[in-house]
N, CA and C atoms as an extended XYZ file, in Angstrom:
228
Properties=species:S:1:pos:R:3:atomname:S:1:resname:S:1:resid:I:1 pbc="F F F"
N         0.824       -1.200        0.000 N   MET     1
C         0.000        0.000        0.000 CA  MET     1
C         0.866        1.262        0.000 C   MET     1
N         2.006        1.237        0.697 N   GLY     2
C         2.916        2.370        0.707 CA  GLY     2
C         3.441        2.675       -0.687 C   GLY     2
N         3.670        1.627       -1.465 N   TYR     3
C         4.168        1.806       -2.825 CA  TYR     3
C         3.169        2.593       -3.666 C   TYR     3
N         1.892        2.266       -3.511 N   ARG     4
C         0.855        2.938       -4.295 CA  ARG     4
C         0.788        4.426       -3.942 C   ARG     4
N         0.888        4.746       -2.659 N   SER     5
C         0.814        6.157       -2.283 CA  SER     5
C         2.053        6.912       -2.772 C   SER     5
N         3.213        6.238       -2.777 N   ASP     6
C         4.415        6.864       -3.318 CA  ASP     6
C         4.257        7.125       -4.810 C   ASP     6
N         3.670        6.160       -5.498 N   GLU     7
C         3.453        6.306       -6.931 CA  GLU     7
C         2.470        7.451       -7.206 C   GLU     7
N         1.425        7.546       -6.414 N   GLY     8
C         0.463        8.631       -6.574 CA  GLY     8
C         1.088        9.986       -6.302 C   GLY     8
N         1.943       10.044       -5.282 N   ARG     9
C         2.632       11.293       -4.948 CA  ARG     9
C         3.560       11.693       -6.091 C   ARG     9
N         4.252       10.704       -6.656 N   ARG    10
C         5.157       10.980       -7.772 CA  ARG    10
C         4.374       11.528       -8.964 C   ARG    10
N         3.221       10.950       -9.238 N   GLU    11
C         2.391       11.444      -10.347 CA  GLU    11
C         1.944       12.880      -10.088 C   GLU    11
N         1.546       13.164       -8.841 N   ASP    12
C         1.141       14.524       -8.489 CA  ASP    12
C         2.301       15.500       -8.681 C   ASP    12
N         3.493       15.091       -8.262 N   LEU    13
C         4.666       15.955       -8.414 CA  LEU    13
C         4.995       16.163       -9.887 C   LEU    13
N         4.869       15.114      -10.683 N   ASN    14
C         5.126       15.239      -12.121 CA  ASN    14
C         4.138       16.205      -12.770 C   ASN    14
N         2.873       16.121      -12.371 N   LYS    15
C         1.860       17.037      -12.914 CA  LYS    15
C         2.171       18.476      -12.511 C   LYS    15
N         2.562       18.674      -11.255 N   GLU    16
C         2.893       20.016      -10.766 CA  GLU    16
C         4.122       20.562      -11.496 C   GLU    16
N         5.130       19.702      -11.694 N   PHE    17
C         6.327       20.114      -12.414 CA  PHE    17
C         5.994       20.489      -13.861 C   PHE    17
N         5.155       19.700      -14.492 N   GLU    18
C         4.744       19.990      -15.866 CA  GLU    18
C         3.991       21.313      -15.929 C   GLU    18
N         3.133       21.561      -14.934 N   ARG    19
C         2.388       22.823      -14.884 CA  ARG    19
C         3.344       24.007      -14.751 C   ARG    19
N         4.353       23.854      -13.889 N   CYS    20
C         5.334       24.929      -13.696 CA  CYS    20
C         6.144       25.170      -14.968 C   CYS    20
N         6.537       24.101      -15.642 N   CYS    21
C         7.288       24.236      -16.894 CA  CYS    21
C         6.453       24.936      -17.954 C   CYS    21
N         5.180       24.586      -18.026 N   THR    22
C         4.289       25.230      -18.986 CA  THR    22
C         4.168       26.720      -18.682 C   THR    22
N         4.002       27.052      -17.395 N   PHE    23
C         3.911       28.449      -16.994 CA  PHE    23
C         5.194       29.193      -17.349 C   PHE    23
N         6.344       28.580      -17.071 N   LEU    24
C         7.625       29.199      -17.380 CA  LEU    24
C         7.755       29.439      -18.882 C   LEU    24
N         7.368       28.472      -19.687 N   ALA    25
C         7.437       28.619      -21.145 CA  ALA    25
C         6.536       29.769      -21.607 C   ALA    25
N         5.347       29.869      -21.024 N   GLU    26
C         4.434       30.953      -21.391 CA  GLU    26
C         5.028       32.308      -21.032 C   GLU    26
N         5.649       32.398      -19.860 N   MET    27
C         6.260       33.663      -19.440 CA  MET    27
C         7.452       34.012      -20.331 C   MET    27
N         8.200       32.986      -20.746 N   MET    28
C         9.329       33.237      -21.643 CA  MET    28
C         8.848       33.753      -22.990 C   MET    28
N         7.750       33.178      -23.481 N   GLU    29
C         7.185       33.652      -24.744 CA  GLU    29
C         6.690       35.081      -24.612 C   GLU    29
N         6.043       35.366      -23.483 N   LYS    30
C         5.435       36.679      -23.286 CA  LYS    30
C         6.478       37.762      -23.020 C   LYS    30
N         7.472       37.475      -22.156 N   TYR    31
C         8.406       38.504      -21.712 CA  TYR    31
C         9.839       38.304      -22.199 C   TYR    31
N        10.098       37.246      -22.944 N   GLY    32
C        11.460       36.942      -23.368 CA  GLY    32
C        12.131       38.078      -24.121 C   GLY    32
N        11.415       38.676      -25.060 N   ALA    33
C        11.991       39.757      -25.859 CA  ALA    33
C        12.340       40.956      -24.980 C   ALA    33
N        11.464       41.261      -24.025 N   LEU    34
C        11.741       42.370      -23.103 CA  LEU    34
C        12.988       42.111      -22.278 C   LEU    34
N        13.091       40.903      -21.759 N   VAL    35
C        14.242       40.554      -20.927 CA  VAL    35
C        15.522       40.622      -21.751 C   VAL    35
N        15.493       40.059      -22.949 N   LEU    36
C        16.681       40.095      -23.798 CA  LEU    36
C        17.082       41.530      -24.130 C   LEU    36
N        16.101       42.386      -24.382 N   ARG    37
C        16.410       43.786      -24.669 CA  ARG    37
C        17.054       44.453      -23.462 C   ARG    37
N        16.500       44.191      -22.267 N   ASP    38
C        17.073       44.769      -21.054 CA  ASP    38
C        18.491       44.271      -20.808 C   ASP    38
N        18.715       42.986      -21.059 N   VAL    39
C        20.064       42.433      -20.887 CA  VAL    39
C        21.025       43.079      -21.877 C   VAL    39
N        20.588       43.250      -23.121 N   ALA    40
C        21.449       43.871      -24.125 CA  ALA    40
C        21.830       45.288      -23.718 C   ALA    40
N        20.893       46.011      -23.133 N   VAL    41
C        21.181       47.368      -22.675 CA  VAL    41
C        22.172       47.326      -21.516 C   VAL    41
N        21.983       46.392      -20.586 N   GLU    42
C        22.851       46.296      -19.412 CA  GLU    42
C        24.287       45.943      -19.761 C   GLU    42
N        24.484       45.098      -20.787 N   ILE    43
C        25.848       44.660      -21.079 CA  ILE    43
C        26.599       45.599      -22.008 C   ILE    43
N        25.942       46.663      -22.446 N   GLN    44
C        26.647       47.649      -23.262 CA  GLN    44
C        27.689       48.343      -22.391 C   GLN    44
N        28.862       48.517      -22.922 N   TYR    45
C        29.901       49.213      -22.184 CA  TYR    45
C        30.762       49.995      -23.160 C   TYR    45
N        31.433       50.980      -22.641 N   VAL    46
C        32.347       51.778      -23.451 CA  VAL    46
C        33.722       51.135      -23.317 C   VAL    46
N        34.266       50.595      -24.386 N   PRO    47
C        35.537       49.873      -24.277 CA  PRO    47
C        36.663       50.687      -23.648 C   PRO    47
N        36.662       51.997      -23.846 N   GLU    48
C        37.739       52.821      -23.302 CA  GLU    48
C        37.705       52.878      -21.774 C   GLU    48
N        36.502       52.750      -21.193 N   THR    49
C        36.393       52.865      -19.732 CA  THR    49
C        36.321       51.505      -19.054 C   THR    49
N        36.143       50.453      -19.824 N   TRP    50
C        36.011       49.118      -19.247 CA  TRP    50
C        37.393       48.553      -18.965 C   TRP    50
N        37.556       47.955      -17.782 N   CYS    51
C        38.835       47.329      -17.467 CA  CYS    51
C        38.574       46.047      -16.689 C   CYS    51
N        39.487       45.125      -16.808 N   ASP    52
C        39.378       43.843      -16.123 CA  ASP    52
C        39.820       44.031      -14.671 C   ASP    52
N        39.007       43.574      -13.740 N   ASP    53
C        39.331       43.703      -12.322 CA  ASP    53
C        40.064       42.440      -11.873 C   ASP    53
N        41.327       42.338      -12.260 N   ALA    54
C        42.112       41.142      -11.955 CA  ALA    54
C        42.291       40.969      -10.453 C   ALA    54
N        42.505       42.047       -9.736 N   GLU    55
C        42.709       41.953       -8.285 CA  GLU    55
C        41.448       41.440       -7.597 C   GLU    55
N        40.291       41.921       -8.025 N   GLY    56
C        39.033       41.453       -7.446 CA  GLY    56
C        38.818       39.975       -7.698 C   GLY    56
N        39.148       39.536       -8.913 N   LYS    57
C        39.015       38.113       -9.230 CA  LYS    57
C        39.956       37.282       -8.376 C   LYS    57
N        41.194       37.749       -8.210 N   ARG    58
C        42.167       37.017       -7.410 CA  ARG    58
C        41.675       36.865       -5.980 C   ARG    58
N        41.136       37.947       -5.422 N   LEU    59
C        40.634       37.890       -4.047 CA  LEU    59
C        39.461       36.932       -3.923 C   LEU    59
N        38.565       36.921       -4.900 N   ARG    60
C        37.434       35.991       -4.859 CA  ARG    60
C        37.918       34.549       -4.921 C   ARG    60
N        38.913       34.283       -5.765 N   TYR    61
C        39.458       32.928       -5.859 CA  TYR    61
C        40.133       32.518       -4.555 C   TYR    61
N        40.822       33.456       -3.909 N   GLU    62
C        41.473       33.146       -2.635 CA  GLU    62
C        40.431       32.774       -1.578 C   GLU    62
N        39.366       33.532       -1.498 N   VAL    63
C        38.304       33.251       -0.538 CA  VAL    63
C        37.683       31.896       -0.837 C   VAL    63
N        37.420       31.629       -2.109 N   TYR    64
C        36.854       30.338       -2.500 CA  TYR    64
C        37.783       29.198       -2.091 C   TYR    64
N        39.068       29.353       -2.363 N   ALA    65
C        40.029       28.302       -2.035 CA  ALA    65
C        40.099       28.083       -0.522 C   ALA    65
N        40.100       29.171        0.246 N   ARG    66
C        40.139       29.047        1.718 CA  ARG    66
C        38.912       28.318        2.240 C   ARG    66
N        37.736       28.680        1.746 N   ARG    67
C        36.501       28.026        2.191 CA  ARG    67
C        36.476       26.555        1.785 C   ARG    67
N        36.971       26.277        0.585 N   PHE    68
C        37.019       24.897        0.125 CA  PHE    68
C        37.954       24.081        1.013 C   PHE    68
N        39.112       24.653        1.365 N   LEU    69
C        40.064       23.971        2.230 CA  LEU    69
C        39.447       23.699        3.610 C   LEU    69
N        38.711       24.679        4.144 N   LYS    70
C        38.065       24.482        5.452 CA  LYS    70
C        37.050       23.346        5.392 C   LYS    70
N        36.288       23.269        4.303 N   ARG    71
C        35.310       22.181        4.163 CA  ARG    71
C        35.998       20.834        4.062 C   ARG    71
N        37.116       20.798        3.342 N   LEU    72
C        37.856       19.552        3.240 CA  LEU    72
C        38.397       19.133        4.605 C   LEU    72
N        38.907       20.084        5.371 N   GLU    73
C        39.443       19.790        6.700 CA  GLU    73
C        38.330       19.289        7.626 C   GLU    73
N        37.147       19.890        7.521 N   LYS    74
C        36.021       19.443        8.342 CA  LYS    74
C        35.606       18.026        7.987 C   LYS    74
N        35.629       17.733        6.699 N   ALA    75
C        35.194       16.408        6.238 CA  ALA    75
C        36.196       15.324        6.619 C   ALA    75
N        37.451       15.698        6.745 N   ALA    76
C        38.489       14.695        7.057 CA  ALA    76
C        38.471       14.264        8.498 C   ALA    76
């Protein structure tokens, strides 16, 4: 009997997931062009003023590496 209720729950979840996917597809159709236009506007930059933030990237990688090392030490 437990198997049947699990199967029914799975079917309900599949239906809900399908409903959400359908809704997402509808929203993408309706607003996709607007979002893409906004993204295109946001990523415009003036090449003369744009610069790579190498120091910021290095610091982010250092923090990531430190946190990763701490997790490894905890797991060991």
